[in-house]
Every structure is written in C-alpha cells, then in structure tokens.
C-alpha positions as a Markdown table, in Angstrom:
| # | Residue | x | y | z |
|---|---|---|---|---|
| 1 | Met | 71.9 | 33.5 | -28.2 |
| 2 | Asn | 71.1 | 36.7 | -27.2 |
| 3 | Asn | 67.5 | 37.1 | -28.8 |
| 4 | Pro | 64.4 | 37.5 | -26.9 |
| 5 | Leu | 63.2 | 33.8 | -27.8 |
| 6 | Ser | 66.1 | 32.3 | -26.4 |
| 7 | Lys | 66.3 | 34.6 | -23.2 |
| 8 | Thr | 62.8 | 33.7 | -22.6 |
| 9 | Ala | 63.5 | 29.8 | -22.9 |
| 10 | Asn | 66.8 | 30.3 | -20.9 |
| 11 | Tyr | 64.6 | 32.2 | -18.1 |
| 12 | Leu | 61.9 | 29.5 | -18.1 |
| 13 | Gly | 64.4 | 26.5 | -18.2 |
| 14 | Leu | 63.3 | 25.5 | -21.6 |
| 15 | Lys | 66.3 | 22.7 | -22.4 |
| 16 | Arg | 65.6 | 20.2 | -24.8 |
| 17 | Asn | 65.3 | 17.3 | -22.2 |
| 18 | Ile | 62.9 | 19.4 | -20.3 |
| 19 | Val | 60.8 | 20.3 | -23.1 |
| 20 | Leu | 60.5 | 16.9 | -23.9 |
| 21 | Met | 59.5 | 15.5 | -20.2 |
| 22 | Leu | 56.7 | 18.5 | -20.4 |
| 23 | Ser | 55.2 | 17.2 | -23.5 |
| 24 | Leu | 54.9 | 13.9 | -22.3 |
| 25 | Thr | 53.5 | 15.5 | -19.3 |
| 26 | Val | 50.8 | 17.3 | -21.0 |
| 27 | Ile | 50.1 | 14.2 | -22.8 |
| 28 | Met | 49.7 | 11.6 | -19.8 |
| 29 | Tyr | 47.8 | 14.1 | -17.7 |
| 30 | Thr | 45.3 | 15.3 | -20.3 |
| 31 | Gly | 44.3 | 11.6 | -20.3 |
| 32 | Glu | 44.4 | 11.3 | -16.9 |
| 33 | Lys | 42.2 | 14.4 | -16.1 |
| 34 | Leu | 39.5 | 13.3 | -18.6 |
| 35 | Trp | 38.1 | 11.2 | -15.8 |
| 36 | Glu | 40.0 | 11.7 | -12.7 |
| 37 | Arg | 37.5 | 14.2 | -10.8 |
| 38 | Phe | 34.4 | 12.3 | -11.8 |
| 39 | Ile | 35.4 | 9.1 | -10.3 |
| 40 | Pro | 33.6 | 9.4 | -7.5 |
| 41 | Lys | 30.2 | 9.9 | -9.1 |
| 42 | Tyr | 31.0 | 7.1 | -11.2 |
| 43 | Leu | 31.6 | 4.9 | -8.4 |
| 44 | Asp | 28.2 | 6.4 | -7.2 |
| 45 | Glu | 26.5 | 5.4 | -10.2 |
| 46 | Leu | 27.7 | 2.0 | -9.9 |
| 47 | Gly | 25.7 | 1.8 | -6.5 |
| 48 | Thr | 29.0 | 2.1 | -4.5 |
| 49 | Ser | 28.6 | 2.4 | -0.4 |
| 50 | Ile | 30.1 | 6.1 | 0.5 |
| 51 | Leu | 32.4 | 3.7 | 2.7 |
| 52 | Ile | 33.7 | 2.3 | -0.4 |
| 53 | Ile | 34.1 | 5.8 | -2.3 |
| 54 | Gly | 36.1 | 6.8 | 0.8 |
| 55 | Ala | 38.3 | 4.1 | 0.0 |
| 56 | Phe | 39.0 | 5.1 | -3.2 |
| 57 | Ser | 40.5 | 8.2 | -1.9 |
| 58 | Phe | 42.4 | 6.1 | 0.4 |
| 59 | Leu | 43.8 | 3.8 | -2.4 |
| 60 | Gln | 44.5 | 6.9 | -4.6 |
| 61 | Asn | 47.0 | 8.2 | -1.8 |
| 62 | Phe | 48.2 | 4.5 | -1.0 |
| 63 | Leu | 49.2 | 3.9 | -4.7 |
| 64 | Gly | 50.5 | 7.2 | -4.9 |
| 65 | Ala | 52.8 | 6.3 | -1.9 |
| 66 | Val | 53.7 | 2.8 | -3.0 |
| 67 | Trp | 54.8 | 3.8 | -6.4 |
| 68 | Ala | 56.8 | 7.0 | -5.7 |
| 69 | Leu | 59.0 | 4.7 | -4.0 |
| 70 | Pro | 60.1 | 2.5 | -6.8 |
| 71 | Gly | 59.8 | 5.1 | -8.8 |
| 72 | Gly | 62.4 | 7.1 | -7.4 |
| 73 | Tyr | 64.7 | 4.2 | -7.3 |
| 74 | Leu | 63.8 | 3.3 | -10.9 |
| 75 | Ala | 64.6 | 7.0 | -12.2 |
| 76 | Asp | 68.1 | 6.8 | -10.5 |
| 77 | Leu | 68.9 | 3.5 | -11.5 |
| 78 | Leu | 67.5 | 3.3 | -15.3 |
| 79 | Gly | 67.4 | 6.9 | -15.7 |
| 80 | Ser | 64.3 | 9.0 | -16.9 |
| 81 | Arg | 63.8 | 7.5 | -20.3 |
| 82 | Arg | 63.7 | 3.8 | -19.4 |
| 83 | Ser | 61.5 | 4.4 | -16.3 |
| 84 | Phe | 59.0 | 6.6 | -18.2 |
| 85 | Leu | 58.6 | 3.6 | -20.7 |
| 86 | Ile | 57.9 | 1.2 | -18.0 |
| 87 | Phe | 55.2 | 3.7 | -16.4 |
| 88 | Asn | 53.4 | 4.0 | -19.9 |
| 89 | Ile | 53.3 | 0.6 | -20.5 |
| 90 | Leu | 51.6 | -0.3 | -16.9 |
| 91 | Ala | 49.2 | 2.9 | -17.3 |
| 92 | Ile | 47.8 | 1.2 | -20.7 |
| 93 | Phe | 47.3 | -2.2 | -18.9 |
| 94 | Gly | 45.4 | -0.7 | -16.5 |
| 95 | Tyr | 43.1 | 1.4 | -18.4 |
| 96 | Thr | 42.2 | -1.8 | -20.3 |
| 97 | Ile | 41.0 | -3.5 | -17.2 |
| 98 | Ala | 39.0 | -0.8 | -16.2 |
| 99 | Ile | 37.1 | -0.7 | -19.8 |
| 100 | Val | 36.7 | -4.3 | -19.9 |
| 101 | Phe | 34.9 | -4.7 | -16.8 |
| 102 | Ser | 32.0 | -2.3 | -15.1 |
| 103 | Ser | 32.6 | -2.4 | -11.4 |
| 104 | Trp | 34.3 | -0.8 | -8.7 |
| 105 | Ile | 36.7 | -3.6 | -8.3 |
| 106 | Ala | 37.9 | -3.2 | -11.8 |
| 107 | Val | 38.3 | 0.4 | -11.1 |
| 108 | Phe | 40.1 | -0.6 | -8.2 |
| 109 | Val | 42.5 | -3.2 | -9.8 |
| 110 | Gly | 43.2 | -0.5 | -12.8 |
| 111 | Met | 44.1 | 2.0 | -10.6 |
| 112 | Ile | 46.8 | 0.0 | -9.6 |
| 113 | Phe | 48.2 | 0.5 | -13.0 |
| 114 | Phe | 47.3 | 3.6 | -14.3 |
| 115 | Phe | 46.7 | 6.1 | -11.4 |
| 116 | Gly | 50.2 | 5.2 | -10.4 |
| 117 | Trp | 51.7 | 7.1 | -13.1 |
| 118 | Ser | 51.3 | 10.8 | -11.9 |
| 119 | Met | 53.1 | 9.8 | -8.9 |
| 120 | Val | 55.6 | 7.1 | -10.0 |
| 121 | Ala | 56.7 | 9.4 | -12.6 |
| 122 | Leu | 57.4 | 12.6 | -10.4 |
| 123 | Pro | 60.6 | 11.3 | -8.7 |
| 124 | Gly | 62.2 | 11.3 | -12.3 |
| 125 | Ser | 60.8 | 14.2 | -13.5 |
| 126 | Met | 62.0 | 16.2 | -10.4 |
| 127 | Ser | 65.5 | 14.6 | -10.8 |
| 128 | Leu | 65.5 | 15.1 | -14.6 |
| 129 | Ile | 64.8 | 19.0 | -13.4 |
| 130 | Thr | 67.4 | 19.2 | -11.0 |
| 131 | Arg | 70.1 | 17.4 | -13.0 |
| 132 | Thr | 69.2 | 19.5 | -16.2 |
| 133 | Leu | 68.7 | 23.0 | -14.9 |
| 134 | Gly | 70.8 | 23.2 | -11.6 |
| 135 | Lys | 69.9 | 24.5 | -7.9 |
| 136 | Gly | 69.5 | 28.1 | -9.3 |
| 137 | Lys | 66.8 | 27.4 | -11.5 |
| 138 | Thr | 65.0 | 24.3 | -9.8 |
| 139 | Val | 62.1 | 26.2 | -8.7 |
| 140 | Met | 61.7 | 27.6 | -12.2 |
| 141 | Gly | 61.6 | 24.1 | -13.6 |
| 142 | Ile | 59.7 | 23.0 | -10.9 |
| 143 | Ser | 57.0 | 25.5 | -11.8 |
| 144 | Met | 57.2 | 25.0 | -15.5 |
| 145 | His | 56.2 | 21.2 | -14.9 |
| 146 | Ser | 53.5 | 22.7 | -12.6 |
| 147 | Val | 51.9 | 25.1 | -14.9 |
| 148 | Ile | 52.2 | 22.4 | -17.7 |
| 149 | Arg | 50.2 | 19.9 | -15.3 |
| 150 | Arg | 47.8 | 22.7 | -14.9 |
| 151 | Phe | 46.4 | 23.0 | -18.5 |
| 152 | Pro | 45.4 | 19.1 | -18.9 |
| 153 | Met | 43.5 | 19.8 | -15.2 |
| 154 | Met | 42.0 | 22.6 | -17.1 |
| 155 | Ile | 41.0 | 21.3 | -20.1 |
| 156 | Gly | 40.6 | 17.5 | -19.0 |
| 157 | Pro | 37.5 | 18.1 | -16.7 |
| 158 | Val | 35.8 | 20.1 | -19.3 |
| 159 | Val | 36.0 | 17.4 | -22.0 |
| 160 | Gly | 35.2 | 14.8 | -19.4 |
| 161 | Gly | 32.0 | 16.6 | -18.3 |
| 162 | Tyr | 31.3 | 16.8 | -21.8 |
| 163 | Leu | 31.7 | 13.4 | -22.5 |
| 164 | Ile | 29.2 | 12.2 | -19.8 |
| 165 | Met | 26.5 | 14.7 | -20.8 |
| 166 | Val | 26.8 | 13.5 | -24.2 |
| 167 | Tyr | 27.2 | 9.7 | -23.8 |
| 168 | Gly | 26.0 | 9.6 | -20.1 |
| 169 | Leu | 28.3 | 9.1 | -17.1 |
| 170 | Ile | 29.5 | 5.3 | -17.3 |
| 171 | Pro | 30.0 | 5.4 | -21.4 |
| 172 | Gly | 31.5 | 8.8 | -21.1 |
| 173 | Ile | 33.9 | 7.7 | -18.6 |
| 174 | Lys | 34.8 | 4.5 | -20.3 |
| 175 | Ile | 35.2 | 6.9 | -23.5 |
| 176 | Ala | 37.5 | 8.8 | -21.3 |
| 177 | Phe | 39.7 | 5.5 | -20.5 |
| 178 | Gly | 39.9 | 4.7 | -24.0 |
| 179 | Ile | 41.5 | 8.2 | -25.2 |
| 180 | Ser | 43.9 | 7.8 | -22.6 |
| 181 | Ile | 45.2 | 4.9 | -23.9 |
| 182 | Val | 45.9 | 6.5 | -26.9 |
| 183 | Phe | 47.5 | 9.2 | -25.1 |
| 184 | Ser | 49.8 | 6.9 | -23.6 |
| 185 | Val | 51.1 | 5.2 | -26.8 |
| 186 | Ile | 51.4 | 8.8 | -28.4 |
| 187 | Gly | 53.6 | 9.7 | -24.9 |
| 188 | Met | 56.0 | 7.1 | -26.1 |
| 189 | Phe | 57.2 | 8.6 | -29.0 |
| 190 | Phe | 58.3 | 11.6 | -26.6 |
| 191 | Ile | 59.8 | 9.1 | -24.0 |
| 192 | Asn | 61.8 | 7.7 | -27.1 |
| 193 | Lys | 63.5 | 11.4 | -27.8 |
| 194 | Leu | 64.6 | 11.8 | -24.5 |
| 195 | Thr | 68.6 | 12.3 | -24.0 |
| 196 | Gln | 69.5 | 9.5 | -21.7 |
| 197 | Gln | 71.9 | 11.3 | -19.9 |
| 198 | Asp | 71.1 | 11.0 | -16.4 |
| 199 | Asn | 72.6 | 7.5 | -15.5 |
| 200 | Thr | 76.3 | 8.0 | -16.3 |
| 201 | Glu | 77.3 | 6.9 | -13.0 |
| 202 | Val | 76.6 | 3.9 | -11.0 |
| 203 | Pro | 74.3 | 5.5 | -8.2 |
| 204 | Glu | 75.3 | 4.2 | -4.6 |
| 205 | Lys | 72.8 | 1.6 | -3.4 |
| 206 | Ile | 71.3 | 2.7 | -0.3 |
| 207 | His | 68.5 | 0.8 | 1.4 |
| 208 | Pro | 65.3 | 2.9 | 2.4 |
| 209 | Ile | 65.7 | 2.8 | 6.1 |
| 210 | Ala | 69.5 | 3.6 | 5.3 |
| 211 | Leu | 68.4 | 6.4 | 3.5 |
| 212 | Trp | 65.7 | 7.6 | 5.8 |
| 213 | Lys | 68.1 | 7.8 | 8.4 |
| 214 | Lys | 70.2 | 10.3 | 6.3 |
| 215 | Phe | 67.3 | 12.8 | 6.0 |
| 216 | Asp | 68.0 | 16.3 | 6.8 |
| 217 | Lys | 65.9 | 17.3 | 10.3 |
| 218 | Arg | 64.7 | 20.3 | 8.3 |
| 219 | Leu | 63.3 | 17.9 | 5.9 |
| 220 | Lys | 61.5 | 15.6 | 8.5 |
| 221 | Asn | 59.8 | 18.8 | 9.9 |
| 222 | Leu | 58.7 | 19.7 | 6.4 |
| 223 | Leu | 57.7 | 16.3 | 6.1 |
| 224 | Val | 55.5 | 16.3 | 9.3 |
| 225 | Ser | 53.6 | 19.5 | 8.6 |
| 226 | Asp | 53.1 | 18.5 | 4.8 |
| 227 | Ile | 51.1 | 15.1 | 6.1 |
| 228 | Leu | 48.9 | 17.4 | 8.4 |
| 229 | Ile | 48.0 | 19.4 | 5.5 |
| 230 | Arg | 47.4 | 16.6 | 2.9 |
| 231 | Phe | 44.7 | 15.3 | 5.8 |
| 232 | Cys | 43.5 | 18.7 | 5.4 |
| 233 | Glu | 43.2 | 18.4 | 1.6 |
| 234 | Gln | 42.3 | 14.7 | 1.7 |
| 235 | Ile | 39.6 | 14.5 | 4.4 |
| 236 | Pro | 37.0 | 16.2 | 1.8 |
| 237 | Tyr | 38.9 | 15.7 | -1.7 |
| 238 | Val | 36.6 | 12.8 | -2.9 |
| 239 | Phe | 33.4 | 14.1 | -1.5 |
| 240 | Val | 34.0 | 17.9 | -3.3 |
| 241 | Ile | 32.4 | 16.7 | -6.5 |
| 242 | Ile | 29.2 | 15.3 | -4.1 |
| 243 | Trp | 29.1 | 18.6 | -2.5 |
| 244 | Cys | 28.7 | 20.4 | -5.5 |
| 245 | Leu | 26.7 | 18.1 | -7.7 |
| 246 | Asn | 24.3 | 16.7 | -5.0 |
| 247 | Phe | 23.9 | 19.7 | -2.7 |
| 248 | Ile | 24.5 | 22.7 | -4.6 |
| 249 | Lys | 23.0 | 21.1 | -7.3 |
| 250 | Val | 25.5 | 22.3 | -10.1 |
| 251 | Ser | 25.8 | 20.1 | -13.5 |
| 252 | Ala | 28.8 | 17.8 | -14.3 |
| 253 | Gly | 29.4 | 20.6 | -16.8 |
| 254 | Asp | 29.5 | 23.3 | -14.5 |
| 255 | Phe | 32.2 | 21.4 | -12.1 |
| 256 | Gly | 34.4 | 21.2 | -14.8 |
| 257 | Ile | 34.3 | 24.9 | -15.3 |
| 258 | Leu | 34.9 | 25.1 | -11.8 |
| 259 | Thr | 38.2 | 23.0 | -11.9 |
| 260 | Ser | 39.2 | 24.9 | -14.9 |
| 261 | Ile | 39.1 | 27.8 | -12.7 |
| 262 | Glu | 41.0 | 26.2 | -10.0 |
| 263 | Met | 43.9 | 25.2 | -12.5 |
| 264 | Met | 43.7 | 28.5 | -14.4 |
| 265 | Thr | 44.4 | 30.4 | -11.4 |
| 266 | Ala | 47.2 | 28.2 | -10.3 |
| 267 | Ala | 48.8 | 28.3 | -13.6 |
| 268 | Leu | 48.9 | 32.1 | -13.1 |
| 269 | Ile | 50.6 | 32.4 | -10.3 |
| 270 | Tyr | 53.7 | 29.9 | -10.8 |
| 271 | Ile | 55.8 | 31.8 | -12.8 |
| 272 | Pro | 55.6 | 35.2 | -11.1 |
| 273 | Val | 56.2 | 33.2 | -7.6 |
| 274 | Ala | 59.4 | 31.0 | -9.1 |
| 275 | Gly | 61.0 | 34.3 | -10.4 |
| 276 | Phe | 61.3 | 35.4 | -6.2 |
| 277 | Ser | 61.4 | 32.0 | -4.7 |
| 278 | Asp | 64.5 | 30.7 | -6.3 |
| 279 | Arg | 66.2 | 34.0 | -4.8 |
| 280 | Leu | 64.6 | 34.3 | -1.7 |
| 281 | Glu | 63.9 | 32.1 | 1.7 |
| 282 | Lys | 61.4 | 29.3 | 0.6 |
| 283 | Lys | 59.5 | 29.3 | 4.1 |
| 284 | Pro | 57.1 | 32.1 | 4.0 |
| 285 | Phe | 56.0 | 30.8 | 0.3 |
| 286 | Ile | 55.2 | 27.4 | 2.0 |
| 287 | Val | 53.3 | 28.9 | 5.0 |
| 288 | Ile | 51.0 | 31.1 | 2.6 |
| 289 | Thr | 50.2 | 28.1 | 0.6 |
| 290 | Phe | 49.4 | 26.0 | 3.6 |
| 291 | Ile | 47.2 | 28.7 | 4.6 |
| 292 | Phe | 45.4 | 28.6 | 1.4 |
| 293 | Phe | 44.9 | 24.9 | 2.0 |
| 294 | Ala | 43.4 | 25.2 | 5.5 |
| 295 | Ile | 40.6 | 27.7 | 4.4 |
| 296 | Phe | 39.3 | 26.1 | 1.5 |
| 297 | Pro | 37.5 | 23.3 | 2.9 |
| 298 | Val | 35.3 | 25.9 | 5.4 |
| 299 | Leu | 34.6 | 28.4 | 2.2 |
| 300 | Leu | 33.5 | 25.3 | 0.6 |
| 301 | Tyr | 30.9 | 24.6 | 3.3 |
| 302 | Tyr | 29.8 | 28.3 | 3.2 |
| 303 | Ser | 29.4 | 28.1 | -0.8 |
| 304 | Asn | 25.4 | 27.5 | -1.8 |
| 305 | Ser | 25.7 | 28.8 | -5.3 |
| 306 | Phe | 27.7 | 29.0 | -8.6 |
| 307 | Gly | 29.3 | 32.3 | -7.9 |
| 308 | Leu | 30.1 | 31.1 | -4.3 |
| 309 | Leu | 32.0 | 27.9 | -5.6 |
| 310 | Ala | 33.7 | 29.9 | -8.0 |
| 311 | Phe | 35.4 | 32.0 | -5.5 |
| 312 | Ala | 36.3 | 29.0 | -3.2 |
| 313 | Phe | 37.6 | 27.1 | -6.4 |
| 314 | Val | 40.0 | 30.4 | -6.7 |
| 315 | Ile | 41.3 | 29.7 | -3.5 |
| 316 | Arg | 41.7 | 26.2 | -4.2 |
| 317 | Gly | 44.1 | 27.3 | -7.0 |
| 318 | Leu | 46.0 | 29.7 | -5.0 |
| 319 | Lys | 46.7 | 26.6 | -2.5 |
| 320 | Glu | 49.7 | 26.2 | -5.3 |
| 321 | Phe | 51.3 | 29.3 | -4.5 |
| 322 | Gly | 54.1 | 27.9 | -2.8 |
| 323 | Glu | 53.8 | 23.7 | -4.1 |
| 324 | Pro | 56.8 | 24.0 | -6.6 |
| 325 | Thr | 59.2 | 26.2 | -3.6 |
| 326 | Arg | 58.0 | 23.0 | -1.5 |
| 327 | Lys | 59.1 | 20.5 | -3.9 |
| 328 | Ala | 62.4 | 22.5 | -4.5 |
| 329 | Leu | 63.1 | 22.5 | -1.0 |
| 330 | Ile | 62.7 | 18.9 | -0.8 |
| 331 | Leu | 65.3 | 18.6 | -3.7 |
| 332 | Glu | 67.6 | 20.9 | -2.0 |
| 333 | Leu | 67.4 | 19.1 | 1.5 |
| 334 | Ser | 67.4 | 15.4 | -0.3 |
| 335 | Val | 70.6 | 13.1 | 0.2 |
| 336 | Gln | 73.1 | 14.1 | -2.5 |
| 337 | Gly | 73.3 | 11.7 | -5.3 |
| 338 | Ala | 70.1 | 10.0 | -4.4 |
| 339 | Gln | 67.6 | 12.8 | -5.1 |
| 340 | Ala | 65.0 | 10.6 | -7.1 |
| 341 | Arg | 65.1 | 8.0 | -4.3 |
| 342 | Ser | 65.1 | 10.9 | -1.4 |
| 343 | Phe | 61.9 | 12.5 | -3.2 |
| 344 | Gly | 60.6 | 9.2 | -3.9 |
| 345 | Leu | 60.8 | 8.0 | -0.3 |
| 346 | Tyr | 59.4 | 11.4 | 1.1 |
| 347 | Tyr | 56.3 | 10.8 | -0.7 |
| 348 | Phe | 55.9 | 7.4 | -0.1 |
| 349 | Val | 55.9 | 8.3 | 3.6 |
| 350 | Arg | 53.9 | 11.1 | 3.4 |
| 351 | Asp | 51.5 | 9.2 | 1.0 |
| 352 | Thr | 51.0 | 6.2 | 3.1 |
| 353 | Val | 50.1 | 8.1 | 6.4 |
| 354 | Val | 47.9 | 10.3 | 4.2 |
| 355 | Ala | 46.2 | 7.2 | 2.6 |
| 356 | Phe | 44.1 | 6.9 | 5.7 |
| 357 | Ala | 42.6 | 10.6 | 5.4 |
| 358 | Gly | 40.3 | 8.8 | 2.5 |
| 359 | Phe | 38.9 | 6.4 | 5.0 |
| 360 | Leu | 38.4 | 9.0 | 7.9 |
| 361 | Gly | 37.0 | 11.4 | 5.5 |
| 362 | Gly | 34.0 | 8.3 | 4.6 |
| 363 | Val | 33.6 | 8.2 | 8.3 |
| 364 | Leu | 33.2 | 11.7 | 8.9 |
| 365 | Trp | 30.9 | 12.5 | 5.6 |
| 366 | Lys | 28.7 | 9.6 | 7.1 |
| 367 | Val | 28.3 | 11.2 | 10.1 |
| 368 | Ser | 27.6 | 14.6 | 8.4 |
| 369 | Pro | 29.3 | 16.5 | 5.7 |
| 370 | Glu | 29.8 | 19.6 | 8.0 |
| 371 | Leu | 32.2 | 17.5 | 10.1 |
| 372 | Asn | 34.0 | 16.3 | 7.2 |
| 373 | Leu | 34.7 | 19.7 | 6.2 |
| 374 | Phe | 35.4 | 21.3 | 9.0 |
| 375 | Thr | 37.3 | 18.6 | 10.5 |
| 376 | Ala | 39.9 | 19.2 | 7.4 |
| 377 | Thr | 40.4 | 22.7 | 8.2 |
| 378 | Ala | 41.2 | 21.8 | 11.8 |
| 379 | Met | 44.0 | 19.8 | 10.5 |
| 380 | Gly | 45.1 | 22.4 | 8.1 |
| 381 | Val | 45.7 | 24.9 | 10.7 |
| 382 | Ile | 47.2 | 22.8 | 13.0 |
| 383 | Gly | 49.9 | 21.8 | 10.0 |
| 384 | Thr | 50.3 | 25.4 | 9.2 |
| 385 | Leu | 51.3 | 26.4 | 12.8 |
| 386 | Tyr | 53.4 | 23.2 | 12.9 |
| 387 | Phe | 55.4 | 24.6 | 10.2 |
| 388 | Val | 55.6 | 28.2 | 11.2 |
| 389 | Val | 57.1 | 26.9 | 14.4 |
| 390 | Phe | 59.3 | 24.1 | 13.6 |
| 391 | Gly | 59.7 | 24.3 | 9.8 |
| 392 | Lys | 62.7 | 26.1 | 8.4 |
| 393 | Gly | 63.8 | 26.7 | 4.7 |
| 394 | Thr | 67.4 | 26.7 | 3.4 |
| 395 | Asp | 70.0 | 28.8 | 4.2 |
| 396 | Lys | 70.4 | 31.4 | 1.3 |
| 397 | Ser | 73.9 | 32.3 | 2.6 |
| 398 | Val | 74.9 | 28.8 | 2.2 |
| 399 | Glu | 73.4 | 28.3 | -1.1 |
| 400 | Lys | 75.1 | 31.3 | -2.5 |
C-alpha cells in the first residue's frame, strides 16, 4: 500500500470505479471529438446558411441543458452504471441517423441523441467522483476527469482533420460518425464493469422547482456569472473554425493542431492546480479562469497568422485553469443527498439560457465577425466583474 505507485494512485484518486469511469470517458469523447469541431464547416459544405449554423450552436447548448437535468435524476435514481448504458444506446441511435442521411436536418435530429452524451453523463460522473473520493479529493477527481477528457480533444480533431483531408469533408465526417458507433459499443464493456454501489438508498423525491428553492445563494451567484461567461464563449464558438479556415486560411489539419495545442495546455495545468484548490479558497481560481475566457475572442481577432493563432489557442486552453474548481464548488454547494440532480439542474438552467448565445452569435456574425468577437469579450468582462463582486467560494474553516 505504501509503494510509490499506490501513493500516486491514491494522490490522483484512481480508485476502481474512477478508473472505469475515466476509461469510458476516453472512449466516448474520442469518438465525439473526431467530428465535433468540424460540424460547422460540414454544415457550411452542405449549403447551410449562417443563421442555421448559429442555430447549431443554440441546439448544442440547448441539448446540453435538456439532457443535464434527466441525466442528474437518472444518475441519482438508477445509479451511474444503468444511466451510462442508456446514454450509450441513445448515442448509437443518433450517429446512425447522421450517417444514413446527408442534410443539416439529419445532423440536428441525430444530435438530439448523440450530442447529449457529454452532458447527460456529466452529473453521474461528478456524483460518482464525489461519492467515491469524498469532499477532500473532489477537485483532484474532477481534474483527472478533465485531464482524461482533454486527450480525446487533442487526438480527435487531428484524426478528424486527417479523415477530411484524405476522404473529403462529407465522407470524412460520416466515417468519423461510424467510428463513434464502434467506440460506443466498446464503452459498454467498461460500463458493465462498474460497481453499482452508488444507489444503495432510495433518494428523496424532489421536484426541480423545489430543488431550485433549496439552492444556496452562493450557488445562484456562481450560476449568474457562469451564464455571462458562457455567453462570452458561445457567441463566437461555432465560428472559430470558420474564422481560422476562411479568414486566416489555415487548413483543416492546422486547425486540428491548434485544437491539440489548446487541449495540451489545459491538460498540463489541471493536476498542479487541483493540488492547491482542494486546500485553498476556490474563488481566486474561478476568477482567473473567467479572465482567460474573456480575453480569447479579442486575441482571436488580432491573430492573422498560424503563430498568433497558436498563442490565442494557448490562452483558450488556460481558460480551463479553474474549471474543475468551479465544478467542485457546484458539488459542495449542492443540496445534500441530491448532488447529481443539483448539478444537472444547475447545468439545465445555465445552458438553457446560454443556448440563445448561438443565435445571437449568428446574428452578430452576419453583421460582422468583429462585432461578434468584441461582443463576446464584453460579456466575459461583465461576467468576471459580477463574480468578483458577488461571487463567494466555500468557507474553508467550515470544511475542515
């Protein structure tokens, strides 16, 4: 138990169920990230209008909101293993629709099932981390989850860009969808190995409205600032690839490399930050990450070469500095005994509102890309200032 390997595993929170959940995450996210960043260009290739591409951003966030709430309730009621299995089956169904039909409508319909996996599984994953590791290791467990997610985000876009360059945009994306189905089937093996130990007690039945009334004021203030910051992120989100490919004239392969730079940057900072965040006040970590969110859009505007784009994407990666800390704070401030449902409700409210950022981004982009990017930065500044003034972390003396 005292050998270096065991000590490292214990420090990183790598217990059996955590390792299985992380393995499942790698598999599912690898499939998802093969195509996710290229969908706006895929829709553009299909002849879709700018407003429909903006609607894609709306649907992406709206689905995250819609799926987060039932995801949290299913995780609390059925446990992680059964809920993950349901989510995988839905993803396979959605990918099949997107492969069979070549239209933006098919993509949108398929997304109802396959794009929800990220958000529908998130409350169950966070609840599993909290219940398995306890509060003292929550940030580290979430950081490991975030690190593991970044490897598919680094590898997936590079492989996806290669598939597009070799087979063409539309066939390449469909091949990526097919690979995602294979990964979803493989993921079921890891789901089956999960120990169903997180559903031993019948959870209290709480209606979402009643649950919202029980939310801590600190959690609601975090939610407001988070919504503003996500507007900053989502207003230009689906147009980043169009800016890079159409305006700066980098290739799909180069864009894959830029995405890998972003994810590598994020992966490198997670563990060091987690070591401090579990012991210190969480607010400064969240403020720093909000600042990075705010400055990315304006940096992107002034990036007129691959080198400057690479720097901007490093900054985009640094926005993950305090993301595990933010998620840990949500769990710590959640209603006790209903962590997964509280987490799901938080994301339901946040992403329902933020979903409209996609439409707003489309309208702003249609006027001018400059207006889109500078409006995004303005929202980021407002969100950061709101949290600086009204946001609070947890009382460390109480935690100890």
